[in-house]
C-alpha positions in Angstrom: -21.5 12.3 19.0 -18.7 10.9 16.9 -18.7 10.3 13.1 -18.6 6.6 12.1 -16.5 5.5 9.2 -16.9 1.8 8.3 -13.6 0.5 6.9 -14.2 -1.1 3.5 -11.0 -3.2 4.0 -13.2 -5.5 6.0 -16.1 -5.6 3.5 -17.0 -8.6 1.4 -14.9 -8.1 -1.8 -17.0 -10.7 -3.6 -20.0 -8.5 -3.0 -18.6 -5.0 -2.5 -21.7 -3.3 -4.0 -24.0 -4.9 -1.4 -21.7 -3.7 1.5 -21.4 -0.2 0.1 -25.1 0.1 -0.3 -25.4 -1.1 3.4 -23.2 1.8 4.4 -25.3 4.2 2.4 -28.5 3.1 4.1 -26.9 3.0 7.6 -26.3 5.8 10.1 -22.6 5.8 9.1 -21.1 9.2 8.1 -18.1 8.3 5.9 -16.6 5.5 3.9 -13.1 4.7 5.2 -10.9 3.3 2.4 -7.4 2.0 3.0 -5.0 2.1 0.1 -2.0 -0.2 0.7 1.0 -0.6 -1.5 2.8 -3.6 0.0 5.9 -1.4 0.6 4.9 1.0 3.4 2.8 -1.7 4.9 3.2 -5.5 4.5 0.0 -5.9 2.6 -1.7 -4.8 -0.7 -5.4 -3.8 -0.6 -7.0 -2.1 -3.6 -6.1 0.6 -6.0 -7.7 3.2 -8.2 -10.1 1.0 -10.2 -11.8 -0.4 -7.1 -12.0 3.1 -5.5 -13.6 4.3 -8.8 -16.2 1.6 -8.4 -16.9 2.6 -4.8 -17.1 6.2 -5.9 -19.9 5.2 -8.3 -21.9 3.6 -5.5 -21.1 5.7 -2.4 -23.6 8.4 -1.3 -21.4 9.5 1.6 -18.0 11.2 1.8 -14.9 9.1 0.9 -12.3 9.2 3.7 -9.2 7.8 1.9 -6.2 6.6 4.0 -3.0 6.2 2.0 -0.7 3.6 3.5 1.8 4.1 0.6 5.3 5.5 0.0 5.7 8.8 -1.8 1.9 9.7 -1.7 2.5 13.0 -3.5 2.6 11.1 -6.8 -1.1 10.3 -6.5 -2.8 13.3 -4.8 -4.3 14.6 -8.0 -5.6 11.1 -8.9 -7.3 10.6 -5.5 -8.9 14.1 -5.8 -10.3 13.0 -9.2 -11.7 9.8 -7.6 -13.8 11.9 -5.3 -11.9 11.8 -2.0 -13.3 14.2 0.5 -10.6 13.5 3.0 -7.1 12.4 2.0 -4.8 11.1 4.8 -1.1 10.4 4.4 1.3 8.9 6.9 3.7 11.1 8.7 6.2 8.3 8.4 5.9 8.2 4.6 6.3 11.9 3.8 9.7 13.5 3.5 8.2 17.0 3.1 4.9 16.7 5.0 4.0 20.4 4.8 4.3 20.4 1.0 2.1 17.2 0.8 -0.5 18.8 3.0 -0.6 21.9 0.9 -1.0 19.9 -2.2 -3.9 17.9 -0.8 -5.7 21.2 0.2 -5.0 22.8 -3.2 -6.8 19.9 -4.8 -9.9 20.7 -2.7 -9.7 17.9 -0.2 -9.4 17.9 3.6 -5.9 17.0 4.7 -5.2 14.3 7.2 -2.1 12.9 8.7 -1.9 9.4 10.2 0.5 8.4 13.0 1.7 4.8 13.6 1.4 3.5 17.2 5.1 4.2 17.9 5.1 7.8 16.6 4.7 10.4 19.3 2.2 13.2 19.1 5.0 15.8 19.5 5.9 15.4 15.8 2.7 17.3 14.9 3.6 20.4 17.0 4.4 22.6 13.9 2.0 21.1 11.4 -1.2 20.8 13.4 -2.6 24.2 12.5 -2.5 23.2 8.8 -4.4 20.0 9.2 -8.1 19.1 9.1 -7.7 15.6 10.6 -5.2 13.4 12.5 -5.7 9.7 12.3 -4.2 7.8 15.2 -3.5 4.2 14.4 -4.6 2.0 17.3 -3.2 -1.1 15.6 0.0 -1.5 13.5 -1.1 -0.7 10.0 -1.4 -3.2 7.2 -4.0 -5.8 8.3 -7.6 -5.7 9.5 -8.9 -7.6 12.5 -6.1 -6.7 15.0 -6.5 -6.0 18.7 -6.7 -2.5 19.9 -3.6 -1.0 21.5 -4.6 0.3 24.9 -2.1 3.1 25.0 -4.2 4.9 22.4 -6.5 6.4 25.0 -3.7 8.5 26.5 -2.5 9.4 23.0 -5.9 10.8 22.1 -5.9 12.9 25.2 -2.4 14.2 24.4 -3.5 15.1 20.9 -6.6 16.8 22.1 -4.4 18.9 24.4 -2.1 19.9 21.5 -5.1 20.8 19.3 -6.6 23.0 22.0 -3.3 24.6 22.8 -2.7 25.5 19.2 -6.4 26.5 18.7 -6.5 24.3 15.7 -9.7 23.0 14.0 -8.7 19.4 13.7 -10.7 16.2 13.9 -9.2 13.2 15.7 -9.8 9.9 14.0 -9.1 6.5 15.5 -8.3 3.6 13.2 -7.9 0.0 14.3 -9.6 -2.4 16.7 -12.5 0.0 17.4 -15.6 -1.8 18.9 -18.5 -0.9 21.2 -16.3 -1.9 24.1 -13.8 0.9 23.6 -15.7 3.5 21.5 -17.2 5.3 24.5 -13.9 5.8 26.2 -12.3 7.0 22.9 -15.0 9.6 22.5 -14.7 10.7 26.1 -10.9 11.0 25.5 -11.5 13.4 22.5 -12.1 11.2 19.4 -14.3 12.7 16.7 -14.2 10.0 14.1 -14.3 6.2 14.7 -13.1 3.8 11.9 -14.6 0.3 12.4 -13.9 -2.5 10.0 -14.3 -6.1 11.3 -16.5 -5.1 14.1 -19.1 -3.8 11.5 -18.7 -6.1 8.5 -18.3 -9.4 10.4 -21.4 -8.7 12.5 -24.7 -10.5 12.0 -26.4 -7.1 11.6 -23.8 -4.5 10.5 -26.4 -1.6 10.4 -27.3 -2.3 14.0 -23.6 -2.2 15.0 -23.2 1.1 13.3 -26.4 2.4 15.0 -25.0 1.3 18.4 -21.6 3.1 17.8 -23.4 6.2 16.5 -25.5 6.5 19.7 -22.6 6.3 22.1 
């Protein structure tokens, strides 16, 4: 059974408290929070003040995904804001091992995200040091995009690498996840499913989360 992490990027920003309380009362496991800087990705989401507000409402772990350049500058800050998992992009880190060490030293689980064009092989040496790998199944920066079908084989390749290295790493899928592809993703090896528009644009978000959780 996979963990379900609704993506707050797709929530109603005019009534964020209501949507956060819905996640609290649902069968969801984590809050997935995308931080975008308009430089690493062509969009700006929300920053520390909004995350602080979510922290005050959330009753489940915060899974924070940094889509920003030079994330090392803010690792301490995101730890202070209650992040349980902090994920940085492989493509944004010059010294990835150092970044991962810093995240762990601040008491958080360390995740690394890969863009759709980045091969699994780049994780060969770092995988034993990670807690989570986030595979982007859309190009990062905007919600509501269509799922990239090649992700299924990428999940299998990552699962093979994790098993070969005997690493304790969760596989997270972020982008275009719905009840149509979730079952195949789980069968391929996914442990955590991030769902944004599919959850928050639904007539009954809690029911959608329940459906995903039962797959």
